[in-house]
N, C-alpha and C positions, 0 to 999 in steps of 0.2 A: 504493500500500500504506500509506504513512504517513497518508493521509487516511482510509482505512478504519479504521486503528487509532485515530485521534483521534475518529472518529464513534461508536466502540463504547466507551462508558464504563460498563462493568459493575462492580457491586459484588458480588463473589463470596462472599456470605454464604449460610448454610444457609437456604433458602427453603422454603415450603410445596410449591412445585413439585418441588424436589429430593427432599424427603422422600417425596412421593407416588410419584415415579419409583422410588426405592429399595424401595418396598413391593411392586412388581409382581414376579410370579414365574413366569408362564406362558411358554411358548416364544415366542409372538408378543406383543409389547408395543406396542400402538398408542396414540400420544399425539397428540391433536388439540387445537386451541385457538386463541385469538386472538393478536393482536400483543402483544409484550412479556411473554409468558407464561413465557419461559425454557424452552421445550420443548427446543430444540437444545442449549443450554448444560447443562441438567440431565442430558440423556442423555449428553453428552460427559463430564461429571463421573463418571457411572456407569462409562463405558467406561475412563476413566483409573484409577478404583479397581479395576476388574477386571484391568487390565493390570499394576497394581502389586502385586496380591495374591500372596503366595508360594504360595497354593493353586493358582494357575494358572502353568503352565510351558510356554514355547514355543508359546503360542496365537497365532492370527492373527485380528485384528479388522479388518473392512472397513467404511469409511465411504464411502457411495456417493451420488452425485447425478446430475442430468441432464447436467451439463457441468463441465469442470474450472474454468472461470472462476467458476461458481456456488460450487464448493467453496472456491476460493481466497479469495473475498471473504466467505465464510460460515463453514462448519464448520471449515475449516483454520485460519482466523484466530482463531476462538473457541478452538479447541484450544490453539493456541500461547499465547494470552493467559491461559488458565486455568493452563497448565503454568508459565508465568513468574510469574503472580500467587502461586502456591503454592511457588515456588522449586524446582520439579521439573525444569525445563528444562535440557538439555545439548545444545549445538549439534552436537556430534560424533555424537549419536544420531539426527539428523534428516537423512535422505537423500532426494533428489528425483529420482533417476534409476535405473531407468526409471519406477518408481512412487514416489510420495511416501510414505515410511515412517518412523515413529518406533519405535526399538527400546528397550524398557525394560530395566532391570537384571535383571528376571526372565526375559528372553529372549522375552517376549511382544512381538508387533509390531502396531502400529496403522497401517493403510494407508488412503490416500485415492485413489479413482479414479472416473472418470465412465463411465456407460453410457447411450448413447442409441440403441443398436440391440441386437437379440436376440443377435447374435453376440458382442458385448462382454461379455455376461453369463456366457458360458462361461469356464472357467478353473479354477484350483486351488480346492479346497474350503477353507472357513474355519470358524472356531469361532463367531464372533459377527458379526452384520451390522447395520449402521445405515443405513437409506435415508432421507436427508434430503429433505423436501418430496416424499414419494413419489408424490403425486398428479400430478406432472409426468412420471412414467414409465408406460409401458404395462404391463398386467398380465402379459403373457407374459414380459417382462423380469424383473419382480419374482418371478414363479413360479420362473424358472430360478435366480435368486439364492438364493431360499429353499431350493430343493432342494439346493443346494450349501453349505448352512450346517448345522453339526452341532448347535449349542446354541441361542443366543438371537437373535431377530430384533427389532430396534427399527424402528418406522415413525413418522414425524411429518409433520404437514401442517396448513395452515390450511384449515378446512372451507368453502371457497368454494362448492363444489357437489358433488353426488354423483359418485363415481367407483368404480373396481373394488373398493375395500375394503368398501363398503356392499353391493355386489352379489355379490361372489365370496368374501368372508370372514365378515363380520359376520352372526351368526346361523346360519352354516353350520359353521364350525370351533369346536371346544370348547377349543382351546388358546390362546385369545386373552384378554389383559388389555386393556381399552379405557378410557382416561380422557380427560377434557377439562380443560384448564388455561386460566386467563385471567390477565390482568395482575395481578389481585388475589392470585394465588398466588405472585407474584414480589415479595417484600418488598424486594428489592435495587434496584427501580426508583426513580429520582430523582423528586422531586415534579413537575418540569416535564414529564417524559414522561407521568406519570399524567394531568396536566391536559390535555396534548395529545390523549391517547387519549380522554378523557372529553368533550372538546370536540366529538366527532363523534357524540354520542348522538342528535342530531336526524336523522341519516341512518340510517333504519331498516335498510336492507339492509346497509350497512357495519357498523353496530353489532351486528347479529345475528351476523356472522362474526367480525369483528376485536375487538369489545368483549366479547361474551358467549361467543365460541368455539363457537357453535352452527351446525349445518349450514344453509347458505343456498343460495340460487340467485341470484347477483348479477344481478338483473334490470337491464336498462338498460345492458348492456355496450356501449361505444361502437364498438370495433373487434373484428372476429371473423375467423377463418379465415386468420390470418397463419401462414406455414409457416416452420419453423426449418430452417436449412441449416448445414452444417459450416463452409463458408468461401465467399469471394466467387469466382465463376467468372472465369477469365482474360478471357473475352470481355465481361464486364460493364464498363460505362463510368461512371466517377465523374462525377456531375453537379454536386453542390453539398453544402454542409453546412448544417444548421440549428443555431441557437445560442439557448439560453435562459439568461439571466443569473441567477446566484445569488451568494451570498457566505458570510456566517457561518451562517445558518440553513438556507438551501436550497442545493443543489449547482448549480454551473454545469453545464449539460448540452448535449451536442452529438452528433449522429449524422450519418454520411456517407450520402448518398443516391446509389445507383447505378442506372443504367438497364440492364435486362437483358431483351432481347427486348421483350415487351409488358408487362413487370412492373418493379417496383422492388425493390431490396435495401437494407435498413437495416443499418448497422454502427455500433455505439456507439463513439465515440472519446474523449469526455470525460465524466466524472462525478466532480466534486470540489468540495469546499467551500473557501472562503477564497482563491480565485484573484483576483488583481488583473487589471486590463485588460492590463498588460504581460505577465503570465504567460499569459493567454489567447492573446494575440498570438503569443507564443513557441511555444505548443502548435500553433497552426495553421500557423506557418511551418515546423514540422517534420513536417507531414503533407503528403501529395500535394496539389498546389495546385489549388484550386477555389474558387468563390465561396462566401461565408458569408452566410446569410440570418438576421439576428438580430432579436430582439424590438424593434420600432420604438419602444417606450415608453422605451428607453434611448439617446437620440440622442448624449449626451455620451460614453457608453462606446463606441458605434459609431465615433464620430469619433476617439477616442483609439486604438482598435485599428487603424483604417485608417491612422493616422499611422505605424505600424510596417511598413506594406507589405502588410497583409492585405486582399484584395479582399472587403470586407464591405459589405452593403447592408441597409437596414431592411426588415422584412417589410411586406406589404400589410395595412393595417388599415382598418376602416371599420364602418359599420352592419352587424350580423350577420356580420362577417368570421370570427368564431370558428366559428359554426355552418356557414357556407359552406366554410371551410377544412377542417373535419372531413368534410364531404360529399365534398370533393375527394379526401381521403385514403381515405375509404370506397370510392370508385370504383376504387381501384387494386388490382391483384393484388400482394400484399406478401410478400416473403421477408425473414427476419431472421436474422443470424448467431447461432449459439448462444453466442458469447462476449459478446453484448450483454445481460449479466445484468440490469442495472438497467432497461434499456428493456423487456425481456421482462416483468419484474415489473410495471412500469407498465401495459403492454399488457393484462395479465391482470386488472388492477384498475381500469382507467380506465372510469368510469361516468358516466351522466347524473345530474345532481343530482335528489334526491327532496325534494319539499316536505314540510311538517309533517303533511300529510294522507296521506303515503305515495304520492303520485302523481309519476311521472317527468316531469321538465321538459325543455326543449330546451337547457338550459345544463349544461356538464360540471361535475362536482364538483371543487372546488379542492383536490384531493389526488391523488397518483400521476400528476402531470401535467407534470413538468419535461421529460422526453424526448418525451412526447406533444406538448407545445407546440413544441419545436424542430423536430420532424418536420413538424408542420402549417405552421410558418413557411416551411420550405424547399419543401415540395411544392406548397403553394397559392399561393406568391408567383411572379409572373412576372418579378421582377427578378433580375439577376445569375445568369443561367442557367448556362452552362457555360464554364469557363476551360480549354479544351483545343483541340487541333487534330487533324484526321484524320491518322493515321499515327503519332501518339505511341504509345509502348509502353503497351498496356493502355488506351489512350484517355485517359491522364492527362498533362496538360502538366507537364513537369519544372519545377523552380524556376528562375527567371531570375536570372542572376548580378547581384548588387547590390541585389536586392529583399529587404527584411527585414534 
């Protein structure tokens, strides 16, 4: 959580994005756009204003997403930061059981919950609904949520590809406001972030979606058909971990690789900036014990982590090893836990690089790749296979006394 807070350095000024959000007045308010456009933050500012207004009494506002971890590292964190930035926050009004709810002095409540099945969309009616990254939810779930909402519905998303909004709503309903925001609508962005966004102009497909906020079809998607599951089945066997090193700019990323029948399961275990090798070792020593396959370009880091008792090995690298490793992963039937928020985001945006003529190459783009790299290291490497013994509970070897 601390790392997430440090990585979100917002300047909560009145931006063009916020002003445009407050001008919308129809029942359904659809907000699409690129990265850094302040879509979610601007909608949350509107929701906070709604809840604080004396015109509204005892209203219920629901903020919904595909999974609770997605909310925890996204809209919930943004909400808390906005409230504290404006000195509205009171700890006593924030309750997290059974649902996460903040109660305002007006008696209005703002709740956060996840819906990944149709059944979870059933429940008490609400006054206002905000579905964050709504393109990750099925239309029948959205429709049920909308039916149970009395007043305003907010939707936001990155326009990666066409989905139900464009086929079931746009041009069909007359109660929709639809706007597109880009990073240029967010005057609160720092200069380094603006430069980082604009450095990807040469990638035509990426720029279309994340720079210009226009509907795209991200051609050249490297991985497809991964299935999201709630949790790891008891009969799944932990095989190994992948590890991609980061530090101040990029996060250190790691995913656990489980074997389950004829498929594999991915479970995100580390996504954090600023970790020293000692801290990385401590994290692994507090996870179920299995081999760690790390980026072989960091031999000193691997040796230092190994000195703490972590069974860590360098990944296999050589000519065409990246492309061959990707092929190995593509050949797997892959499941991924819904709590693997950062890994899922990378999976959905991991593309082949496009040259300046717009042609797809055989090289992955150097973006959205930290977890994709650690997964490739682990799955494609023959080293350090499994640290477990038959008969262990869950197939995972327990920690050995005196190790680490």
